[in-house]
LUMLUMDREN-2810 file (N, C-alpha, C; in Angstrom, 1 decimal):
<atoms>
<atom><aa>M</aa><ch>A</ch><at>N</at><xx>0.8</xx><yy>-1.2</yy><zz>0.0</zz></atom>
<atom><aa>M</aa><ch>A</ch><at>CA</at><xx>0.0</xx><yy>0.0</yy><zz>0.0</zz></atom>
<atom><aa>M</aa><ch>A</ch><at>C</at><xx>0.9</xx><yy>1.2</yy><zz>0.0</zz></atom>
<atom><aa>E</aa><ch>A</ch><at>N</at><xx>0.5</xx><yy>2.2</yy><zz>-0.8</zz></atom>
<atom><aa>E</aa><ch>A</ch><at>CA</at><xx>1.3</xx><yy>3.4</yy><zz>-0.9</zz></atom>
<atom><aa>E</aa><ch>A</ch><at>C</at><xx>1.0</xx><yy>4.3</yy><zz>0.3</zz></atom>
<atom><aa>K</aa><ch>A</ch><at>N</at><xx>2.0</xx><yy>4.9</yy><zz>0.9</zz></atom>
<atom><aa>K</aa><ch>A</ch><at>CA</at><xx>1.9</xx><yy>5.8</yy><zz>2.0</zz></atom>
<atom><aa>K</aa><ch>A</ch><at>C</at><xx>1.5</xx><yy>7.2</yy><zz>1.5</zz></atom>
<atom><aa>I</aa><ch>A</ch><at>N</at><xx>0.5</xx><yy>7.8</yy><zz>2.1</zz></atom>
<atom><aa>I</aa><ch>A</ch><at>CA</at><xx>0.0</xx><yy>9.1</yy><zz>1.7</zz></atom>
<atom><aa>I</aa><ch>A</ch><at>C</at><xx>0.7</xx><yy>10.2</yy><zz>2.6</zz></atom>
<atom><aa>E</aa><ch>A</ch><at>N</at><xx>1.3</xx><yy>11.1</yy><zz>2.0</zz></atom>
<atom><aa>E</aa><ch>A</ch><at>CA</at><xx>2.0</xx><yy>12.2</yy><zz>2.7</zz></atom>
<atom><aa>E</aa><ch>A</ch><at>C</at><xx>1.1</xx><yy>13.4</yy><zz>2.7</zz></atom>
<atom><aa>L</aa><ch>A</ch><at>N</at><xx>0.8</xx><yy>14.0</yy><zz>3.8</zz></atom>
<atom><aa>L</aa><ch>A</ch><at>CA</at><xx>0.0</xx><yy>15.2</yy><zz>3.9</zz></atom>
<atom><aa>L</aa><ch>A</ch><at>C</at><xx>0.8</xx><yy>16.3</yy><zz>4.7</zz></atom>
<atom><aa>P</aa><ch>A</ch><at>N</at><xx>0.6</xx><yy>17.5</yy><zz>4.3</zz></atom>
<atom><aa>P</aa><ch>A</ch><at>CA</at><xx>1.3</xx><yy>18.6</yy><zz>5.0</zz></atom>
<atom><aa>P</aa><ch>A</ch><at>C</at><xx>0.6</xx><yy>19.0</yy><zz>6.3</zz></atom>
<atom><aa>L</aa><ch>A</ch><at>N</at><xx>0.5</xx><yy>18.0</yy><zz>7.2</zz></atom>
<atom><aa>L</aa><ch>A</ch><at>CA</at><xx>-0.3</xx><yy>18.2</yy><zz>8.4</zz></atom>
<atom><aa>L</aa><ch>A</ch><at>C</at><xx>0.1</xx><yy>19.5</yy><zz>9.2</zz></atom>
<atom><aa>S</aa><ch>A</ch><at>N</at><xx>1.4</xx><yy>19.8</yy><zz>9.2</zz></atom>
<atom><aa>S</aa><ch>A</ch><at>CA</at><xx>1.8</xx><yy>21.0</yy><zz>10.0</zz></atom>
<atom><aa>S</aa><ch>A</ch><at>C</at><xx>1.2</xx><yy>22.3</yy><zz>9.4</zz></atom>
<atom><aa>Q</aa><ch>A</ch><at>N</at><xx>0.7</xx><yy>22.2</yy><zz>8.2</zz></atom>
<atom><aa>Q</aa><ch>A</ch><at>CA</at><xx>0.1</xx><yy>23.4</yy><zz>7.6</zz></atom>
<atom><aa>Q</aa><ch>A</ch><at>C</at><xx>-1.4</xx><yy>23.4</yy><zz>7.8</zz></atom>
<atom><aa>F</aa><ch>A</ch><at>N</at><xx>-2.0</xx><yy>22.3</yy><zz>8.3</zz></atom>
<atom><aa>F</aa><ch>A</ch><at>CA</at><xx>-3.4</xx><yy>22.3</yy><zz>8.5</zz></atom>
<atom><aa>F</aa><ch>A</ch><at>C</at><xx>-3.8</xx><yy>23.0</yy><zz>9.8</zz></atom>
<atom><aa>T</aa><ch>A</ch><at>N</at><xx>-5.0</xx><yy>23.6</yy><zz>9.8</zz></atom>
<atom><aa>T</aa><ch>A</ch><at>CA</at><xx>-5.5</xx><yy>24.2</yy><zz>11.0</zz></atom>
<atom><aa>T</aa><ch>A</ch><at>C</at><xx>-6.0</xx><yy>23.0</yy><zz>11.9</zz></atom>
<atom><aa>Y</aa><ch>A</ch><at>N</at><xx>-6.2</xx><yy>23.3</yy><zz>13.1</zz></atom>
<atom><aa>Y</aa><ch>A</ch><at>CA</at><xx>-6.8</xx><yy>22.3</yy><zz>14.1</zz></atom>
<atom><aa>Y</aa><ch>A</ch><at>C</at><xx>-8.1</xx><yy>21.9</yy><zz>13.6</zz></atom>
<atom><aa>A</aa><ch>A</ch><at>N</at><xx>-9.0</xx><yy>22.8</yy><zz>13.2</zz></atom>
<atom><aa>A</aa><ch>A</ch><at>CA</at><xx>-10.3</xx><yy>22.5</yy><zz>12.7</zz></atom>
<atom><aa>A</aa><ch>A</ch><at>C</at><xx>-10.3</xx><yy>21.6</yy><zz>11.5</zz></atom>
<atom><aa>L</aa><ch>A</ch><at>N</at><xx>-9.3</xx><yy>21.9</yy><zz>10.6</zz></atom>
<atom><aa>L</aa><ch>A</ch><at>CA</at><xx>-9.2</xx><yy>21.1</yy><zz>9.4</zz></atom>
<atom><aa>L</aa><ch>A</ch><at>C</at><xx>-8.8</xx><yy>19.6</yy><zz>9.7</zz></atom>
<atom><aa>K</aa><ch>A</ch><at>N</at><xx>-7.9</xx><yy>19.5</yy><zz>10.7</zz></atom>
<atom><aa>K</aa><ch>A</ch><at>CA</at><xx>-7.4</xx><yy>18.2</yy><zz>11.1</zz></atom>
<atom><aa>K</aa><ch>A</ch><at>C</at><xx>-8.6</xx><yy>17.4</yy><zz>11.7</zz></atom>
<atom><aa>L</aa><ch>A</ch><at>N</at><xx>-9.4</xx><yy>18.1</yy><zz>12.5</zz></atom>
<atom><aa>L</aa><ch>A</ch><at>CA</at><xx>-10.6</xx><yy>17.4</yy><zz>13.1</zz></atom>
<atom><aa>L</aa><ch>A</ch><at>C</at><xx>-11.6</xx><yy>17.0</yy><zz>12.0</zz></atom>
<atom><aa>D</aa><ch>A</ch><at>N</at><xx>-11.7</xx><yy>17.8</yy><zz>11.0</zz></atom>
<atom><aa>D</aa><ch>A</ch><at>CA</at><xx>-12.6</xx><yy>17.5</yy><zz>9.9</zz></atom>
<atom><aa>D</aa><ch>A</ch><at>C</at><xx>-12.1</xx><yy>16.3</yy><zz>9.1</zz></atom>
<atom><aa>L</aa><ch>A</ch><at>N</at><xx>-10.8</xx><yy>16.2</yy><zz>8.9</zz></atom>
<atom><aa>L</aa><ch>A</ch><at>CA</at><xx>-10.2</xx><yy>15.1</yy><zz>8.2</zz></atom>
<atom><aa>L</aa><ch>A</ch><at>C</at><xx>-10.4</xx><yy>13.8</yy><zz>9.0</zz></atom>
<atom><aa>L</aa><ch>A</ch><at>N</at><xx>-10.2</xx><yy>13.9</yy><zz>10.4</zz></atom>
<atom><aa>L</aa><ch>A</ch><at>CA</at><xx>-10.4</xx><yy>12.7</yy><zz>11.2</zz></atom>
<atom><aa>L</aa><ch>A</ch><at>C</at><xx>-11.9</xx><yy>12.3</yy><zz>11.1</zz></atom>
<atom><aa>E</aa><ch>A</ch><at>N</at><xx>-12.8</xx><yy>13.2</yy><zz>11.1</zz></atom>
<atom><aa>E</aa><ch>A</ch><at>CA</at><xx>-14.2</xx><yy>12.8</yy><zz>11.0</zz></atom>
<atom><aa>E</aa><ch>A</ch><at>C</at><xx>-14.5</xx><yy>12.2</yy><zz>9.7</zz></atom>
<atom><aa>T</aa><ch>A</ch><at>N</at><xx>-13.9</xx><yy>12.7</yy><zz>8.6</zz></atom>
<atom><aa>T</aa><ch>A</ch><at>CA</at><xx>-14.1</xx><yy>12.1</yy><zz>7.3</zz></atom>
<atom><aa>T</aa><ch>A</ch><at>C</at><xx>-13.6</xx><yy>10.7</yy><zz>7.2</zz></atom>
<atom><aa>I</aa><ch>A</ch><at>N</at><xx>-12.4</xx><yy>10.5</yy><zz>7.8</zz></atom>
<atom><aa>I</aa><ch>A</ch><at>CA</at><xx>-11.8</xx><yy>9.1</yy><zz>7.8</zz></atom>
<atom><aa>I</aa><ch>A</ch><at>C</at><xx>-12.7</xx><yy>8.2</yy><zz>8.6</zz></atom>
<atom><aa>W</aa><ch>A</ch><at>N</at><xx>-13.1</xx><yy>8.7</yy><zz>9.8</zz></atom>
<atom><aa>W</aa><ch>A</ch><at>CA</at><xx>-13.9</xx><yy>7.8</yy><zz>10.7</zz></atom>
<atom><aa>W</aa><ch>A</ch><at>C</at><xx>-15.2</xx><yy>7.4</yy><zz>10.1</zz></atom>
<atom><aa>D</aa><ch>A</ch><at>N</at><xx>-15.9</xx><yy>8.4</yy><zz>9.4</zz></atom>
<atom><aa>D</aa><ch>A</ch><at>CA</at><xx>-17.1</xx><yy>8.1</yy><zz>8.7</zz></atom>
<atom><aa>D</aa><ch>A</ch><at>C</at><xx>-16.9</xx><yy>7.0</yy><zz>7.7</zz></atom>
<atom><aa>D</aa><ch>A</ch><at>N</at><xx>-15.8</xx><yy>7.1</yy><zz>6.9</zz></atom>
<atom><aa>D</aa><ch>A</ch><at>CA</at><xx>-15.5</xx><yy>6.1</yy><zz>5.9</zz></atom>
<atom><aa>D</aa><ch>A</ch><at>C</at><xx>-15.2</xx><yy>4.7</yy><zz>6.6</zz></atom>
<atom><aa>L</aa><ch>A</ch><at>N</at><xx>-14.4</xx><yy>4.7</yy><zz>7.6</zz></atom>
<atom><aa>L</aa><ch>A</ch><at>CA</at><xx>-14.1</xx><yy>3.4</yy><zz>8.3</zz></atom>
<atom><aa>L</aa><ch>A</ch><at>C</at><xx>-15.4</xx><yy>2.8</yy><zz>8.9</zz></atom>
<atom><aa>S</aa><ch>A</ch><at>N</at><xx>-16.3</xx><yy>3.6</yy><zz>9.4</zz></atom>
<atom><aa>S</aa><ch>A</ch><at>CA</at><xx>-17.4</xx><yy>3.1</yy><zz>10.1</zz></atom>
<atom><aa>S</aa><ch>A</ch><at>C</at><xx>-18.5</xx><yy>2.5</yy><zz>9.1</zz></atom>
<atom><aa>K</aa><ch>A</ch><at>N</at><xx>-18.3</xx><yy>2.7</yy><zz>7.9</zz></atom>
<atom><aa>K</aa><ch>A</ch><at>CA</at><xx>-19.2</xx><yy>2.1</yy><zz>6.9</zz></atom>
<atom><aa>K</aa><ch>A</ch><at>C</at><xx>-19.1</xx><yy>0.6</yy><zz>6.8</zz></atom>
<atom><aa>N</aa><ch>A</ch><at>N</at><xx>-17.9</xx><yy>0.1</yy><zz>7.3</zz></atom>
<atom><aa>N</aa><ch>A</ch><at>CA</at><xx>-17.7</xx><yy>-1.4</yy><zz>7.3</zz></atom>
<atom><aa>N</aa><ch>A</ch><at>C</at><xx>-17.1</xx><yy>-1.8</yy><zz>8.6</zz></atom>
<atom><aa>D</aa><ch>A</ch><at>N</at><xx>-17.9</xx><yy>-1.5</yy><zz>9.7</zz></atom>
<atom><aa>D</aa><ch>A</ch><at>CA</at><xx>-17.4</xx><yy>-1.7</yy><zz>11.0</zz></atom>
<atom><aa>D</aa><ch>A</ch><at>C</at><xx>-17.1</xx><yy>-3.2</yy><zz>11.3</zz></atom>
<atom><aa>E</aa><ch>A</ch><at>N</at><xx>-17.7</xx><yy>-4.1</yy><zz>10.6</zz></atom>
<atom><aa>E</aa><ch>A</ch><at>CA</at><xx>-17.4</xx><yy>-5.6</yy><zz>10.8</zz></atom>
<atom><aa>E</aa><ch>A</ch><at>C</at><xx>-16.0</xx><yy>-5.9</yy><zz>10.4</zz></atom>
<atom><aa>A</aa><ch>A</ch><at>N</at><xx>-15.3</xx><yy>-5.1</yy><zz>9.7</zz></atom>
<atom><aa>A</aa><ch>A</ch><at>CA</at><xx>-14.0</xx><yy>-5.4</yy><zz>9.2</zz></atom>
<atom><aa>A</aa><ch>A</ch><at>C</at><xx>-12.9</xx><yy>-5.2</yy><zz>10.3</zz></atom>
<atom><aa>V</aa><ch>A</ch><at>N</at><xx>-13.3</xx><yy>-4.5</yy><zz>11.4</zz></atom>
<atom><aa>V</aa><ch>A</ch><at>CA</at><xx>-12.4</xx><yy>-4.2</yy><zz>12.5</zz></atom>
<atom><aa>V</aa><ch>A</ch><at>C</at><xx>-12.9</xx><yy>-4.9</yy><zz>13.7</zz></atom>
<atom><aa>E</aa><ch>A</ch><at>N</at><xx>-12.1</xx><yy>-5.7</yy><zz>14.4</zz></atom>
<atom><aa>E</aa><ch>A</ch><at>CA</at><xx>-12.5</xx><yy>-6.3</yy><zz>15.6</zz></atom>
<atom><aa>E</aa><ch>A</ch><at>C</at><xx>-12.1</xx><yy>-5.4</yy><zz>16.8</zz></atom>
<atom><aa>S</aa><ch>A</ch><at>N</at><xx>-13.1</xx><yy>-5.2</yy><zz>17.6</zz></atom>
<atom><aa>S</aa><ch>A</ch><at>CA</at><xx>-12.9</xx><yy>-4.3</yy><zz>18.8</zz></atom>
<atom><aa>S</aa><ch>A</ch><at>C</at><xx>-11.9</xx><yy>-5.1</yy><zz>19.8</zz></atom>
<atom><aa>P</aa><ch>A</ch><at>N</at><xx>-11.1</xx><yy>-4.3</yy><zz>20.5</zz></atom>
<atom><aa>P</aa><ch>A</ch><at>CA</at><xx>-10.2</xx><yy>-5.0</yy><zz>21.5</zz></atom>
<atom><aa>P</aa><ch>A</ch><at>C</at><xx>-11.1</xx><yy>-5.5</yy><zz>22.7</zz></atom>
<atom><aa>A</aa><ch>A</ch><at>N</at><xx>-10.6</xx><yy>-6.4</yy><zz>23.4</zz></atom>
<atom><aa>A</aa><ch>A</ch><at>CA</at><xx>-11.3</xx><yy>-7.1</yy><zz>24.5</zz></atom>
<atom><aa>A</aa><ch>A</ch><at>C</at><xx>-11.7</xx><yy>-6.1</yy><zz>25.6</zz></atom>
<atom><aa>W</aa><ch>A</ch><at>N</at><xx>-10.9</xx><yy>-5.1</yy><zz>25.8</zz></atom>
<atom><aa>W</aa><ch>A</ch><at>CA</at><xx>-11.2</xx><yy>-4.1</yy><zz>26.9</zz></atom>
<atom><aa>W</aa><ch>A</ch><at>C</at><xx>-12.3</xx><yy>-3.2</yy><zz>26.5</zz></atom>
<atom><aa>H</aa><ch>A</ch><at>N</at><xx>-12.6</xx><yy>-3.1</yy><zz>25.2</zz></atom>
<atom><aa>H</aa><ch>A</ch><at>CA</at><xx>-13.6</xx><yy>-2.1</yy><zz>24.7</zz></atom>
<atom><aa>H</aa><ch>A</ch><at>C</at><xx>-15.0</xx><yy>-2.5</yy><zz>25.3</zz></atom>
<atom><aa>E</aa><ch>A</ch><at>N</at><xx>-15.4</xx><yy>-3.7</yy><zz>25.3</zz></atom>
<atom><aa>E</aa><ch>A</ch><at>CA</at><xx>-16.7</xx><yy>-4.1</yy><zz>25.9</zz></atom>
<atom><aa>E</aa><ch>A</ch><at>C</at><xx>-16.8</xx><yy>-3.7</yy><zz>27.3</zz></atom>
<atom><aa>H</aa><ch>A</ch><at>N</at><xx>-15.7</xx><yy>-3.9</yy><zz>28.1</zz></atom>
<atom><aa>H</aa><ch>A</ch><at>CA</at><xx>-15.7</xx><yy>-3.6</yy><zz>29.5</zz></atom>
<atom><aa>H</aa><ch>A</ch><at>C</at><xx>-16.0</xx><yy>-2.0</yy><zz>29.7</zz></atom>
<atom><aa>I</aa><ch>A</ch><at>N</at><xx>-15.3</xx><yy>-1.2</yy><zz>28.9</zz></atom>
<atom><aa>I</aa><ch>A</ch><at>CA</at><xx>-15.4</xx><yy>0.2</yy><zz>29.0</zz></atom>
<atom><aa>I</aa><ch>A</ch><at>C</at><xx>-16.9</xx><yy>0.6</yy><zz>28.6</zz></atom>
<atom><aa>L</aa><ch>A</ch><at>N</at><xx>-17.4</xx><yy>0.0</yy><zz>27.6</zz></atom>
<atom><aa>L</aa><ch>A</ch><at>CA</at><xx>-18.8</xx><yy>0.4</yy><zz>27.2</zz></atom>
<atom><aa>L</aa><ch>A</ch><at>C</at><xx>-19.8</xx><yy>0.0</yy><zz>28.2</zz></atom>
<atom><aa>N</aa><ch>A</ch><at>N</at><xx>-19.6</xx><yy>-1.2</yy><zz>28.9</zz></atom>
<atom><aa>N</aa><ch>A</ch><at>CA</at><xx>-20.5</xx><yy>-1.6</yy><zz>29.9</zz></atom>
<atom><aa>N</aa><ch>A</ch><at>C</at><xx>-20.4</xx><yy>-0.6</yy><zz>31.1</zz></atom>
<atom><aa>E</aa><ch>A</ch><at>N</at><xx>-19.2</xx><yy>-0.2</yy><zz>31.5</zz></atom>
<atom><aa>E</aa><ch>A</ch><at>CA</at><xx>-19.1</xx><yy>0.8</yy><zz>32.6</zz></atom>
<atom><aa>E</aa><ch>A</ch><at>C</at><xx>-19.8</xx><yy>2.1</yy><zz>32.2</zz></atom>
<atom><aa>R</aa><ch>A</ch><at>N</at><xx>-19.7</xx><yy>2.5</yy><zz>31.0</zz></atom>
<atom><aa>R</aa><ch>A</ch><at>CA</at><xx>-20.4</xx><yy>3.8</yy><zz>30.6</zz></atom>
<atom><aa>R</aa><ch>A</ch><at>C</at><xx>-21.9</xx><yy>3.6</yy><zz>30.6</zz></atom>
<atom><aa>R</aa><ch>A</ch><at>N</at><xx>-22.4</xx><yy>2.4</yy><zz>30.1</zz></atom>
<atom><aa>R</aa><ch>A</ch><at>CA</at><xx>-23.8</xx><yy>2.2</yy><zz>30.2</zz></atom>
<atom><aa>R</aa><ch>A</ch><at>C</at><xx>-24.3</xx><yy>2.2</yy><zz>31.6</zz></atom>
<atom><aa>E</aa><ch>A</ch><at>N</at><xx>-23.6</xx><yy>1.6</yy><zz>32.5</zz></atom>
<atom><aa>E</aa><ch>A</ch><at>CA</at><xx>-24.0</xx><yy>1.6</yy><zz>33.9</zz></atom>
<atom><aa>E</aa><ch>A</ch><at>C</at><xx>-24.0</xx><yy>3.0</yy><zz>34.5</zz></atom>
<atom><aa>S</aa><ch>A</ch><at>N</at><xx>-23.0</xx><yy>3.8</yy><zz>34.1</zz></atom>
<atom><aa>S</aa><ch>A</ch><at>CA</at><xx>-22.9</xx><yy>5.2</yy><zz>34.5</zz></atom>
<atom><aa>S</aa><ch>A</ch><at>C</at><xx>-24.1</xx><yy>6.0</yy><zz>34.0</zz></atom>
<atom><aa>I</aa><ch>A</ch><at>N</at><xx>-24.5</xx><yy>5.8</yy><zz>32.8</zz></atom>
<atom><aa>I</aa><ch>A</ch><at>CA</at><xx>-25.7</xx><yy>6.5</yy><zz>32.2</zz></atom>
<atom><aa>I</aa><ch>A</ch><at>C</at><xx>-26.9</xx><yy>6.1</yy><zz>32.9</zz></atom>
<atom><aa>A</aa><ch>A</ch><at>N</at><xx>-27.1</xx><yy>4.7</yy><zz>33.1</zz></atom>
<atom><aa>A</aa><ch>A</ch><at>CA</at><xx>-28.3</xx><yy>4.2</yy><zz>33.8</zz></atom>
<atom><aa>A</aa><ch>A</ch><at>C</at><xx>-28.4</xx><yy>4.8</yy><zz>35.2</zz></atom>
<atom><aa>A</aa><ch>A</ch><at>N</at><xx>-27.3</xx><yy>4.9</yy><zz>35.9</zz></atom>
<atom><aa>A</aa><ch>A</ch><at>CA</at><xx>-27.2</xx><yy>5.4</yy><zz>37.3</zz></atom>
<atom><aa>A</aa><ch>A</ch><at>C</at><xx>-27.4</xx><yy>7.0</yy><zz>37.3</zz></atom>
<atom><aa>G</aa><ch>A</ch><at>N</at><xx>-27.3</xx><yy>7.6</yy><zz>36.2</zz></atom>
<atom><aa>G</aa><ch>A</ch><at>CA</at><xx>-27.5</xx><yy>9.1</yy><zz>36.2</zz></atom>
<atom><aa>G</aa><ch>A</ch><at>C</at><xx>-26.2</xx><yy>9.8</yy><zz>36.6</zz></atom>
<atom><aa>T</aa><ch>A</ch><at>N</at><xx>-25.1</xx><yy>9.2</yy><zz>36.6</zz></atom>
<atom><aa>T</aa><ch>A</ch><at>CA</at><xx>-23.8</xx><yy>9.8</yy><zz>37.0</zz></atom>
<atom><aa>T</aa><ch>A</ch><at>C</at><xx>-22.9</xx><yy>10.1</yy><zz>35.8</zz></atom>
<atom><aa>A</aa><ch>A</ch><at>N</at><xx>-23.3</xx><yy>9.8</yy><zz>34.6</zz></atom>
<atom><aa>A</aa><ch>A</ch><at>CA</at><xx>-22.5</xx><yy>10.1</yy><zz>33.4</zz></atom>
<atom><aa>A</aa><ch>A</ch><at>C</at><xx>-22.5</xx><yy>11.5</yy><zz>33.1</zz></atom>
<atom><aa>Q</aa><ch>A</ch><at>N</at><xx>-21.4</xx><yy>12.0</yy><zz>32.7</zz></atom>
<atom><aa>Q</aa><ch>A</ch><at>CA</at><xx>-21.3</xx><yy>13.4</yy><zz>32.2</zz></atom>
<atom><aa>Q</aa><ch>A</ch><at>C</at><xx>-20.8</xx><yy>13.3</yy><zz>30.7</zz></atom>
<atom><aa>H</aa><ch>A</ch><at>N</at><xx>-21.6</xx><yy>13.8</yy><zz>29.9</zz></atom>
<atom><aa>H</aa><ch>A</ch><at>CA</at><xx>-21.2</xx><yy>13.8</yy><zz>28.4</zz></atom>
<atom><aa>H</aa><ch>A</ch><at>C</at><xx>-21.8</xx><yy>15.0</yy><zz>27.7</zz></atom>
<atom><aa>S</aa><ch>A</ch><at>N</at><xx>-21.4</xx><yy>15.2</yy><zz>26.5</zz></atom>
<atom><aa>S</aa><ch>A</ch><at>CA</at><xx>-21.9</xx><yy>16.3</yy><zz>25.7</zz></atom>
<atom><aa>S</aa><ch>A</ch><at>C</at><xx>-22.0</xx><yy>15.8</yy><zz>24.2</zz></atom>
<atom><aa>D</aa><ch>A</ch><at>N</at><xx>-22.8</xx><yy>16.5</yy><zz>23.5</zz></atom>
<atom><aa>D</aa><ch>A</ch><at>CA</at><xx>-22.9</xx><yy>16.2</yy><zz>22.1</zz></atom>
<atom><aa>D</aa><ch>A</ch><at>C</at><xx>-21.6</xx><yy>16.5</yy><zz>21.4</zz></atom>
<atom><aa>W</aa><ch>A</ch><at>N</at><xx>-21.3</xx><yy>15.7</yy><zz>20.3</zz></atom>
<atom><aa>W</aa><ch>A</ch><at>CA</at><xx>-20.0</xx><yy>15.9</yy><zz>19.6</zz></atom>
<atom><aa>W</aa><ch>A</ch><at>C</at><xx>-19.9</xx><yy>17.3</yy><zz>19.1</zz></atom>
<atom><aa>S</aa><ch>A</ch><at>N</at><xx>-20.9</xx><yy>17.9</yy><zz>18.5</zz></atom>
<atom><aa>S</aa><ch>A</ch><at>CA</at><xx>-20.8</xx><yy>19.2</yy><zz>18.0</zz></atom>
<atom><aa>S</aa><ch>A</ch><at>C</at><xx>-20.4</xx><yy>20.2</yy><zz>19.1</zz></atom>
<atom><aa>E</aa><ch>A</ch><at>N</at><xx>-21.0</xx><yy>20.0</yy><zz>20.3</zz></atom>
<atom><aa>E</aa><ch>A</ch><at>CA</at><xx>-20.6</xx><yy>20.9</yy><zz>21.5</zz></atom>
<atom><aa>E</aa><ch>A</ch><at>C</at><xx>-19.2</xx><yy>20.7</yy><zz>21.9</zz></atom>
<atom><aa>S</aa><ch>A</ch><at>N</at><xx>-18.8</xx><yy>19.4</yy><zz>21.9</zz></atom>
<atom><aa>S</aa><ch>A</ch><at>CA</at><xx>-17.4</xx><yy>19.1</yy><zz>22.3</zz></atom>
<atom><aa>S</aa><ch>A</ch><at>C</at><xx>-16.4</xx><yy>19.7</yy><zz>21.3</zz></atom>
<atom><aa>K</aa><ch>A</ch><at>N</at><xx>-16.7</xx><yy>19.6</yy><zz>20.0</zz></atom>
<atom><aa>K</aa><ch>A</ch><at>CA</at><xx>-15.9</xx><yy>20.1</yy><zz>19.0</zz></atom>
<atom><aa>K</aa><ch>A</ch><at>C</at><xx>-15.7</xx><yy>21.6</yy><zz>19.1</zz></atom>
<atom><aa>E</aa><ch>A</ch><at>N</at><xx>-16.8</xx><yy>22.3</yy><zz>19.4</zz></atom>
<atom><aa>E</aa><ch>A</ch><at>CA</at><xx>-16.7</xx><yy>23.7</yy><zz>19.6</zz></atom>
<atom><aa>E</aa><ch>A</ch><at>C</at><xx>-15.8</xx><yy>24.1</yy><zz>20.8</zz></atom>
<atom><aa>R</aa><ch>A</ch><at>N</at><xx>-15.8</xx><yy>23.3</yy><zz>21.8</zz></atom>
<atom><aa>R</aa><ch>A</ch><at>CA</at><xx>-14.9</xx><yy>23.5</yy><zz>23.0</zz></atom>
<atom><aa>R</aa><ch>A</ch><at>C</at><xx>-13.4</xx><yy>23.3</yy><zz>22.6</zz></atom>
<atom><aa>I</aa><ch>A</ch><at>N</at><xx>-13.2</xx><yy>22.3</yy><zz>21.7</zz></atom>
<atom><aa>I</aa><ch>A</ch><at>CA</at><xx>-11.8</xx><yy>22.0</yy><zz>21.3</zz></atom>
<atom><aa>I</aa><ch>A</ch><at>C</at><xx>-11.2</xx><yy>23.0</yy><zz>20.4</zz></atom>
<atom><aa>I</aa><ch>A</ch><at>N</at><xx>-12.1</xx><yy>23.5</yy><zz>19.5</zz></atom>
<atom><aa>I</aa><ch>A</ch><at>CA</at><xx>-11.5</xx><yy>24.4</yy><zz>18.4</zz></atom>
<atom><aa>I</aa><ch>A</ch><at>C</at><xx>-11.3</xx><yy>25.7</yy><zz>18.9</zz></atom>
</atoms>
């Protein structure tokens, strides 16, 4: 496979996040192709329990992105 070289140091933070989102959207189209690591189920279960208990703190991705940028 050919390595893609990008001038990342010239990209803005917002552009880098947009690139990550684009790649993630493409990867998630075929999520069966990637096996989740064993620890992932444990973390997801902990988060589900936290949500059910009402102790989870989270925010919408668009809100999070605004805080990051």
